[in-house]
C-alpha positions in Angstrom: -9.6 -7.0 -33.6 -9.8 -6.7 -37.3 -7.3 -6.9 -40.5 -4.4 -4.3 -40.4 -5.7 -2.4 -43.6 -6.1 1.2 -42.8 -7.9 3.9 -45.0 -5.1 5.6 -46.5 -7.1 8.8 -47.1 -8.5 9.4 -43.1 -7.1 7.0 -40.7 -8.2 9.0 -37.8 -11.3 9.0 -38.7 -11.5 5.3 -38.7 -9.9 5.6 -35.5 -12.7 7.7 -34.3 -15.3 5.2 -35.7 -13.7 2.3 -33.6 -13.7 4.5 -31.1 -17.5 5.3 -31.1 -18.2 1.4 -31.8 -16.6 0.5 -28.6 -18.2 2.9 -26.1 -21.6 1.7 -27.6 -20.6 -1.8 -27.1 -19.5 -1.3 -23.4 -22.8 0.7 -23.1 -24.4 -2.7 -24.2 -22.4 -4.6 -22.1 -23.4 -2.4 -19.0 -27.4 -2.5 -19.9 -26.9 -6.3 -19.9 -25.9 -6.6 -16.7 -28.7 -3.7 -15.5 -31.0 -5.8 -17.0 -30.4 -9.0 -15.3 -33.5 -10.6 -13.5 -32.2 -12.7 -10.4 -35.7 -13.0 -8.8 -35.9 -16.7 -9.9 -32.4 -17.6 -9.4 -31.5 -16.9 -5.4 -32.5 -19.4 -2.9 -32.9 -16.8 0.0 -32.3 -13.3 0.8 -28.8 -13.7 1.9 -28.0 -15.3 -2.0 -29.8 -12.4 -3.2 -28.1 -9.6 -1.2 -24.6 -11.1 -2.1 -26.0 -11.6 -6.2 -27.2 -8.1 -6.1 -24.4 -6.7 -4.6 -22.0 -8.7 -7.1 -24.2 -7.1 -10.3 -24.1 -3.5 -8.7 -20.3 -3.8 -8.9 -19.9 -5.0 -12.3 -22.1 -2.3 -13.4 -19.7 0.0 -11.7 -16.7 -1.5 -13.3 -18.5 -1.2 -16.4 -18.8 2.5 -16.3 -17.7 4.7 -19.2 -15.9 7.5 -18.1 -16.3 10.1 -20.5 -13.0 12.2 -20.2 -11.0 9.1 -20.1 -9.9 7.4 -23.3 -11.5 3.7 -23.4 -8.2 2.6 -25.4 -5.0 4.3 -25.9 -2.9 2.1 -28.2 -3.2 -0.4 -31.0 -1.0 -3.4 -31.9 -0.8 -4.7 -35.5 1.0 -8.4 -35.3 2.8 -9.8 -38.1 1.7 -13.5 -37.0 -0.6 -15.0 -34.5 0.2 -13.8 -31.1 0.8 -17.3 -29.8 -1.0 -21.0 -30.2 -2.8 -20.5 -27.4 -4.5 -17.3 -28.5 -7.6 -18.3 -29.9 -8.3 -15.0 -31.6 -4.8 -14.5 -33.0 -5.0 -15.2 -36.2 -2.6 -13.9 -38.8 -2.5 -9.9 -39.6 -4.9 -9.2 -36.6 -4.8 -6.0 -34.7 -5.7 -5.3 -30.9 -6.8 -2.2 -29.6 -5.6 -1.8 -25.7 -7.5 -0.2 -23.2 -8.4 -0.2 -19.6 -10.9 -3.0 -19.7 -12.2 -5.6 -22.3 -14.9 -4.6 -24.6 -16.7 -7.1 -26.8 -19.2 -6.4 -29.3 -22.7 -8.1 -29.8 -21.2 -11.6 -31.2 -18.5 -11.6 -28.5 -15.4 -10.6 -30.6 -13.2 -8.3 -28.8 -13.1 -4.6 -29.5 -10.9 -3.3 -26.9 -8.3 -5.8 -25.0 -7.3 -5.2 -21.2 -3.8 -4.0 -20.8 -3.5 -6.9 -18.5 -4.1 -9.6 -21.1 -1.1 -11.7 -22.2 -1.6 -10.2 -26.0 -1.5 -6.5 -24.6 2.2 -7.2 -23.0 4.1 -6.1 -26.3 2.5 -2.8 -26.2 5.0 -2.0 -23.2 7.7 -4.6 -23.7 8.2 -4.1 -27.8 11.3 -2.6 -29.0 13.5 -2.2 -31.9 15.9 -4.8 -30.7 13.0 -7.1 -29.9 9.7 -6.2 -31.6 8.2 -9.4 -30.3 6.5 -10.0 -33.4 4.8 -6.5 -33.8 4.7 -4.8 -37.4 2.9 -1.5 -35.8 2.6 0.0 -32.2 -0.1 3.4 -32.6 -0.4 5.1 -29.4 -3.4 7.7 -29.4 -3.5 11.3 -28.2 -6.8 12.5 -26.6 -8.2 15.8 -25.7 -10.8 14.8 -22.8 -12.4 12.0 -24.2 -12.0 12.8 -27.9 -9.1 11.1 -30.3 -7.6 13.8 -31.5 -4.1 12.4 -32.7 -2.0 9.3 -33.3 1.8 8.4 -33.5 3.0 4.9 -35.3 6.3 2.9 -34.7 7.2 0.5 -37.5 9.0 -1.9 -35.1 9.8 -4.1 -37.8 10.9 -1.9 -40.3 14.9 -1.6 -40.0 15.0 1.2 -42.2 12.8 3.3 -39.8 14.9 5.1 -37.0 14.4 5.0 -33.4 12.8 8.2 -31.8 10.7 9.0 -28.6 7.2 8.9 -28.4 6.0 12.8 -28.3 2.7 11.4 -27.6 4.1 9.6 -24.6 6.1 12.4 -23.5 3.1 14.6 -23.4 0.9 12.2 -21.8 3.6 11.8 -19.0 4.0 15.9 -18.7 0.5 16.4 -19.0 -0.8 19.2 -16.2 -3.3 17.3 -13.8 -5.9 18.5 -11.6 -7.8 15.9 -9.4 -6.5 13.0 -7.8 -3.7 10.7 -9.1 -4.7 8.7 -12.2 -3.4 5.6 -13.5 -0.7 5.3 -16.0 -1.7 2.3 -18.5 -0.5 4.4 -21.3 2.8 5.1 -20.2 4.1 2.0 -18.4 7.6 1.4 -19.1 9.6 -2.0 -19.8 11.0 -1.8 -16.3 8.0 -0.7 -14.6 6.0 -3.7 -16.4 8.5 -6.4 -15.4 7.4 -5.3 -12.1 3.6 -5.0 -12.6 3.6 -8.8 -14.3 5.5 -10.2 -11.7 3.7 -13.3 -10.0 1.2 -13.6 -7.0 3.7 -16.2 -5.4 6.8 -13.8 -4.6 7.3 -10.5 -2.6 8.5 -7.4 -4.5 10.8 -4.5 -3.1 10.8 -1.6 -5.1 13.4 0.9 -4.1 12.4 4.3 -6.6 13.4 7.7 -6.3 11.0 11.0 -6.7 9.0 10.3 -10.1 9.9 7.2 -11.0 6.5 5.8 -10.7 6.8 3.3 -7.9 3.3 4.3 -6.4 1.5 4.0 -9.7 3.4 0.1 -10.2 2.5 -1.0 -7.1 -1.3 0.0 -7.6 -1.1 -1.3 -11.1 0.4 -4.7 -9.9 -2.6 -5.0 -7.8 -4.9 -4.5 -10.6 -2.9 -7.1 -13.0 -2.8 -9.6 -10.1 -6.9 -9.4 -9.6 -6.9 -9.7 -13.4 -4.3 -13.1 -13.2 -5.7 -14.3 -10.1 -9.1 -13.1 -9.4 -10.8 -15.9 -7.9 -7.9 -16.8 -5.2 -7.7 -13.2 -4.6 -11.6 -12.6 -4.2 -11.2 -15.4 -1.4 -8.3 -14.1 0.4 -8.5 -10.4 -0.3 -5.9 -7.4 -1.2 -5.3 -4.4 1.0 -3.1 -1.2 -0.1 -1.4 0.8 2.8 -0.3 4.1 2.8 1.2 6.6 5.1 -1.6 8.8 6.1 -5.2 9.4 4.6 -4.3 12.5 2.7 -2.2 10.1 0.5 -4.9 7.7 0.4 -7.3 9.5 -0.9 -4.9 11.4 -3.3 -4.6 7.7 -4.8 -8.1 6.4 -4.2 -9.4 6.7 -7.6 -6.5 4.5 -9.4 -7.9 1.3 -9.4 -11.6 2.2 -9.6 -10.5 3.8 -12.8 -9.2 0.2 -13.9 -12.2 -1.4 -13.2 -11.1 -2.7 -9.6 -13.5 -2.1 -6.8 -12.4 -4.6 -4.2 -9.2 -3.5 -3.0 -9.3 -1.9 0.6 -6.9 1.0 1.8 -5.6 1.6 5.3 -3.0 3.1 7.2 -0.9 1.0 9.5 -2.6 3.0 12.5 -5.8 1.6 11.1 -4.6 -1.8 11.2 -3.7 -2.0 14.9 -6.5 0.5 16.2 -7.0 -1.8 19.0 -7.3 1.2 21.4 -8.0 5.0 20.8 -4.7 6.8 20.4 -4.9 9.8 22.6 -1.1 10.5 23.3 2.2 10.7 21.6 5.6 9.6 22.6 8.8 11.7 22.4 11.2 10.5 19.8 13.6 8.2 22.0 10.6 6.6 23.4 8.9 6.0 20.1 12.3 4.3 18.9 12.6 1.7 21.7 8.9 0.9 21.3 9.4 0.3 17.5 12.3 -1.9 17.9 12.0 -5.3 16.7 13.7 -6.6 20.2 10.2 -5.6 22.0 8.8 -8.7 20.1 11.0 -10.7 22.3 9.7 -8.7 25.5 6.4 -9.2 24.7 6.7 -13.0 23.9 8.1 -13.6 27.6 5.4 -11.4 29.3 2.7 -13.2 27.7 4.1 -16.9 28.0 5.1 -15.9 31.6 1.6 -16.4 32.7 1.9 -20.4 32.1 2.6 -21.6 35.3 3.4 -25.5 35.8 0.8 -27.4 37.7 1.6 -28.5 41.5 -1.4 -30.5 42.0 -3.7 -33.3 40.3 -6.9 -32.5 38.5 -9.6 -35.1 40.0 -12.8 -35.1 37.7 -16.1 -36.7 39.5 -18.4 -38.3 37.0 -21.1 -40.2 38.5 -19.6 -42.4 41.5 -16.4 -42.6 39.8 -13.3 -40.2 40.4 -10.4 -39.9 37.7 -7.3 -38.3 38.8 -4.8 -36.9 36.3 -1.3 -36.6 38.6 0.6 -33.2 38.3 3.5 -34.8 36.6 1.5 -35.7 33.8 -0.5 -32.5 33.5 3.2 -30.9 33.5 4.2 -33.0 30.5 1.1 -31.9 28.8 1.9 -28.0 29.3 5.3 -28.6 28.1 4.7 -30.3 25.2 2.2 -27.3 24.3 5.1 -24.9 24.8 7.2 -26.8 22.8 5.1 -26.8 19.6 5.0 -22.9 19.8 1.3 -22.3 18.9 -0.2 -19.1 19.7 -0.9 -18.6 23.3 -4.7 -18.8 22.7 -4.7 -21.9 20.5 -2.9 -23.6 23.1 -5.1 -22.6 26.0 -8.1 -24.1 24.0 -6.2 -27.0 23.7 -5.3 -27.7 27.0 -8.9 -28.8 28.5 -9.1 -31.3 25.7 -5.6 -32.8 26.4 -6.7 -33.2 30.3 -10.1 -34.7 29.1 -8.3 -37.0 26.6 -6.1 -38.2 29.6 -9.2 -38.8 31.7 -10.7 -41.0 28.6 -7.8 -43.0 28.3 -8.5 -44.2 31.9 -12.0 -44.7 31.6 -10.9 -46.9 28.6 -8.7 -48.7 30.6 -11.3 -49.6 33.4 -13.7 -51.0 30.5 -15.9 -47.9 29.8 -16.2 -47.1 25.9 -16.4 -42.9 25.9 -16.9 -41.2 22.8 -16.2 -37.8 21.6 -19.4 -36.4 23.6 -17.9 -37.5 26.8 -14.5 -35.7 26.0 -16.1 -32.5 25.5 -18.1 -32.9 28.9 -15.0 -33.8 30.7 -13.0 -30.7 29.2 -16.1 -28.4 30.3 -15.8 -30.1 33.8 -15.7 -27.4 36.7 -12.3 -29.0 37.9 -10.9 -29.1 34.3 -11.9 -25.7 33.9 -10.4 -24.3 37.2 -7.0 -26.2 36.4 -6.7 -24.6 33.1 -7.5 -20.8 34.4 -4.4 -21.7 37.2 -2.3 -23.3 34.8 -3.0 -21.5 31.5 -5.1 -18.1 32.3 -6.7 -15.8 29.4 -4.3 -13.0 28.5 -6.1 -9.3 27.6 -3.5 -7.7 25.3 -4.1 -4.3 26.2 -4.3 -4.8 29.7 -0.6 -6.7 29.1 1.1 -3.7 27.5 -0.5 -1.4 30.1 1.3 -3.4 33.1 4.5 -3.4 31.0 4.4 0.6 30.5 3.4 1.1 34.2 5.1 -1.5 36.3 9.0 -1.0 36.4 9.4 -4.5 38.2 7.2 -6.3 35.4 9.2 -4.7 32.8 12.4 -5.4 34.0 12.1 -8.9 34.7 11.0 -9.7 30.9 13.1 -7.2 29.2 16.3 -8.4 31.1 19.1 -8.6 28.5 17.2 -7.3 26.0 16.8 -3.6 26.9 19.2 -1.6 28.8 18.1 0.2 32.2 17.9 3.6 30.1 15.7 2.1 27.6 13.3 0.8 30.1 13.2 4.2 31.4 12.5 5.9 28.6 9.5 3.7 27.8 7.6 3.4 31.4 4.9 5.9 31.8 5.6 8.5 34.8 2.3 8.7 36.0 0.3 5.3 37.0 -3.1 4.8 34.8 -6.4 3.4 36.3 -7.7 1.3 33.3 -7.1 0.8 29.5 -9.7 3.3 28.8 -8.0 5.7 30.6 -4.6 5.6 29.2 -3.0 8.1 26.8 -2.4 5.3 24.1 0.4 6.5 21.5 0.5 5.3 17.9 3.8 3.2 18.8 1.6 1.4 21.9 -1.2 0.1 19.9 1.6 -1.5 17.8 2.7 -3.2 20.7 -0.9 -4.3 21.5 -1.3 -5.5 17.8 2.0 -7.9 18.6 0.5 -9.4 21.6 -3.0 -9.9 20.0 -1.3 -12.0 17.3 0.7 -13.8 20.1 -2.7 -14.8 21.8 -4.6 -15.6 18.4 -3.2 -15.5 14.9 -4.0 -12.3 12.7 -6.1 -13.1 9.4 -3.7 -13.3 6.4 -4.7 -11.4 3.0 -3.5 -12.9 -0.4 -1.7 -9.6 -1.1 -0.6 -6.4 0.3 0.5 -3.1 -0.9 2.6 -1.3 1.5 3.9 2.4 0.4 6.1 4.7 1.5 7.6 1.9 3.4 11.0 3.7 4.3 9.3 5.6 7.6 8.0 2.1 9.2 9.7 0.8 12.6 10.6 -2.5 12.8 7.5 -3.3 15.0 4.9 -1.8 12.4 6.7 -3.8 9.6 6.0 -6.9 11.7 2.3 -5.9 12.1 2.2 -5.6 8.1 4.0 -8.9 7.7 1.2 -10.5 9.9 -1.2 -9.4 7.3 0.3 -11.4 4.4 1.8 -14.5 6.1 0.5 -16.7 3.8 0.2 -14.0 0.8 3.0 -11.7 -0.8 3.5 -7.8 -0.7 4.6 -5.2 -2.8 6.7 -3.0 -1.1 7.3 0.5 -2.2 9.6 3.5 -0.9 12.5 5.2 -1.2 15.5 5.3 1.2 16.4 8.7 0.7 12.8 10.1 1.7 12.9 8.4 5.3 11.6 11.1 7.4 11.3 9.1 11.2 13.9 8.7 13.6 13.6 4.8 13.0 13.5 5.3 9.2 14.5 1.9 7.1 18.2 1.5 6.7 18.0 -1.1 4.1 15.6 -3.2 2.4 16.8 -6.5 3.2 16.5 -5.4 7.0 12.8 -4.5 6.1 12.1 -7.5 4.3 13.4 -9.9 7.5 11.1 -7.9 9.4 8.3 -8.4 7.3 8.8 -12.0 7.3 9.6 -12.0 3.5 13.4 -12.3 3.5 13.3 -14.1 0.1 11.9 -10.9 -1.8 13.2 -9.7 -4.6 14.2 -6.1 -4.6 14.2 -4.2 -7.6 15.0 -0.4 -8.3 13.5 2.3 -10.5 16.5 5.1 -11.4 14.4 6.5 -14.6 12.4 9.9 -13.4 9.0 10.4 -15.4 7.7 12.7 -13.3 9.9 15.4 -12.1 11.7 17.8 -14.2 15.5 17.4 -15.0 16.4 21.0 -13.3 14.3 20.1 -10.3 15.7 16.6 -9.5 19.0 17.8 -10.2 18.8 20.7 -7.5 17.3 18.1 -5.0 19.8 15.8 -5.9 22.7 18.0 -4.1 21.0 16.5 -0.6 21.4 12.8 -1.4 25.5 12.8 -0.2 23.9 14.0 2.9 20.9 11.7 3.3 21.6 8.6 1.6 25.4 8.4 0.6 25.2 4.9 -1.3 21.9 5.9 -3.4 22.0 6.6 -7.2 20.2 10.0 -8.0 17.2 9.8 -10.1 17.9 10.5 -13.8 15.1 12.3 -15.4 14.1 11.5 -18.8 11.8 14.2 -19.4 12.6 16.4 -22.3 11.2 19.2 -20.9 13.6 20.6 -18.4 10.9 22.1 -16.3 10.6 25.2 -14.6 12.6 26.2 -11.7 13.8 29.2 -9.6 15.1 30.1 -6.3 13.8 33.5 -5.3 14.7 35.8 -1.8 11.5 37.0 -0.4 11.1 39.5 2.5 7.8 38.2 3.8 4.7 36.2 3.5 3.2 38.4 1.3 5.5 38.0 -1.4 5.1 34.4 -0.8 1.5 34.9 -1.6 2.3 37.0 -4.6 4.2 34.1 -6.0 1.5 31.9 -5.6 -0.8 34.2 -7.5 1.8 33.9 -10.4 1.8 30.2 -10.7 -1.9 30.1 -10.7 -1.7 31.7 -14.0 0.0 28.5 -15.4 -2.4 25.4 -16.0 -2.5 22.5 -13.6 -2.1 21.9 -9.7 -0.3 24.2 -7.2 1.2 23.1 -4.0 2.5 25.6 -1.7 4.6 23.7 0.9 5.9 24.9 3.9 7.1 23.8 7.5 4.3 22.8 9.9 5.0 25.6 12.2 4.9 28.2 9.3 1.5 27.1 8.1 -0.7 29.3 10.6 0.9 32.4 9.2 0.6 31.4 5.4 -3.1 30.7 5.9 -3.9 34.2 7.3 -1.9 35.5 4.4 -3.6 33.5 1.9 -7.2 34.6 3.4 -6.1 38.1 3.5 -5.3 38.2 0.1 -8.8 36.3 -0.8 -6.7 33.2 -2.3 -9.0 29.8 -1.8 -6.8 27.0 -1.2 -7.5 23.4 0.0 -5.7 21.0 2.6 -3.7 17.8 1.7 -6.2 15.2 0.3 -8.8 17.3 -0.9 -9.4 17.1 -4.6 -8.5 19.8 -6.9 -11.0 21.7 -9.4 -10.5 23.9 -12.0 -12.0 26.5 -9.8 -9.4 25.8 -6.8 -5.9 24.6 -7.9 -3.9 25.9 -4.8 -3.2 23.5 -2.0 -1.4 24.4 1.2 0.8 21.5 2.4 2.7 21.0 5.9 5.9 19.6 4.7 4.9 16.4 7.3 2.1 15.6 4.9 3.9 16.0 1.6 5.2 12.8 0.9 3.4 10.9 -1.9 1.7 14.0 -3.2 2.5 15.6 -6.5 1.3 18.8 -8.0 2.2 20.3 -11.7 3.8 23.5 -9.9 5.4 23.7 -6.1 6.3 26.9 -4.1 8.6 25.8 -1.3 8.4 28.2 1.5 11.7 28.4 3.6 13.7 25.5 3.3 15.4 25.9 6.3 12.4 26.4 8.2 11.4 22.5 6.6 14.8 21.4 8.2 15.1 23.0 11.4 11.4 21.6 11.9 12.6 17.9 12.6 14.2 16.7 15.6 17.7 16.0 13.8 19.3 17.5 10.8 19.6 14.4 8.4 16.0 13.9 9.0 15.4 17.5 8.4 17.3 17.3 4.9 15.5 14.1 4.2 12.2 16.4 4.8 13.4 19.0 2.4 14.5 16.3 0.0 10.6 15.3 -0.2 9.3 18.7 -0.3 11.8 19.4 -3.0 10.9 16.7 -5.4 6.6 17.0 -5.3 6.6 19.4 -8.7 5.9 17.7 -12.1 6.1 20.5 -14.1 7.8 23.2 -12.3 9.6 24.4 -8.9 9.8 27.9 -7.0 11.9 28.2 -3.5 11.5 31.4 -1.7 13.2 32.0 1.1 13.8 35.1 3.6 16.5 33.7 5.6 19.5 31.6 4.2 19.1 28.3 2.3 20.7 25.3 3.7 24.1 24.7 3.3 23.8 21.4 1.8 22.2 22.8 -1.1 25.2 24.8 -2.1 
């Protein structure tokens, strides 16, 4: 923070000097934390461990990444940014960066991009300058500041122009995992990022619109604005697979946020080992929201109305609770619609309370210890076991899937006879451990688990690639944020499961977040114009009501469709693309991966699997089409589009899978084919 007066002779040197001073200040902040002595401030070893871990996290958060710009922008305010901003004196300037940095006196040298005073960097425009006289963007090579670019927002004489540094940053080739976009967040993205913690936001965004980055940056913003609350309740990012999570895992740590857990839906519901798989028909039925009612019926069918009284013997006295009174208690617990397990725990206390009422009427004065003792009485425990027996979620689901009569009883008028037959296992299973559970089965077990005992709720959950979830999977995610909020990210056109989401309103209802706000991102920042135009030919066939992405890239990108005669020519095309700068993705139908693996090996081309980090030495990744979703490469070589379509159970899903594969390129796309192209591509 300083007065906005540049050295007219060498402003770049002045900015480099501020960068060097900021790095020195950050280093001093880190050294201060490293030198802390906690030996005299902790009462016991538990407190010492907790505090040591917090200090270690703080040290990691203050790391200075040498190849990452410490600040990327500057704002020169015309007046104070606001009365509430103590540091906002007239004419002051603020350097905007990934984290807050202050000098030895505590004065800020870099302002966190999430702070209110930083917001105009993303929102200010000629029409609404937000009291900004000048907005400066910085260009870097590695970690060295090499250029700057100014926008005089309050000067009506200066024409509006596109920022070349902004375009270069968006289009810059990448090697390695996904990086943050704090320097390039656009106004419509910033509105979503800074939306409040209390509301759920659903973001529909086509390829290259930055929806994943928006979701991750929203988490970072919420942790900044509501750190104490979210530290207590927790945050979670859910992705479609491990490869995707590995690809995005460095974004939040680069922003100084180390405490956000990442998982897949399968991780969340891993109550049993998955060793089997369903055909698509069975998976659709198991994923249908109607299964929730089937399971609820099956759980509460265990409750039976009492026909005998409970007699409690204490000393020489016998206390009798009649069957009709027990039935009233049971019906009351059922009417309250509380968890099965919670009601089962409450029942012995209710019976004990009825006994205590009788004791008081006879002149005794029992206390809470007497009630607890009565609740543990063998007669009471036996009655509870008979009336409200324990339920094991996995055993219950196993019985539903193997006992036709039991399933028919609880699925009556919910599932048709054909649907029931579809999900019934053909062979009997001896035990939960020997069962070959599918991924869809684990979601059913998770539903029962929540019926028995409430699932813990987090403060905020981000769900990416949400369009591929079944209704029952949405319910599983919704259980993790019943008292919190969520950010839902996806693209209806990229739904590649037989149960893919038909509308976001429907998805929000399954999540239990019907009040959620749906936002749409239509400006494409990552996919070149020619590439997205080619892929958009599929939209009328896969998502007729969806608007195509409008690329704002000035560079149209490299695009070519090439006919080849075999895998040798595909490998040769890989070699051509490796002459370009950046990462290369060879995407192919899953069935063609073995042949391409052999061809690449014979040619001596080293390659990676999806999710493995590219390096400057190894920039080629061989990607099965089923794992391409959410990933990006500077150049993509797409092998045999028709094989990608044919690899799915139906044409619509196949065309959606192809749409995903076509839109993974940031700088260029080469489509190679020996067979004919799908007719939908024209």
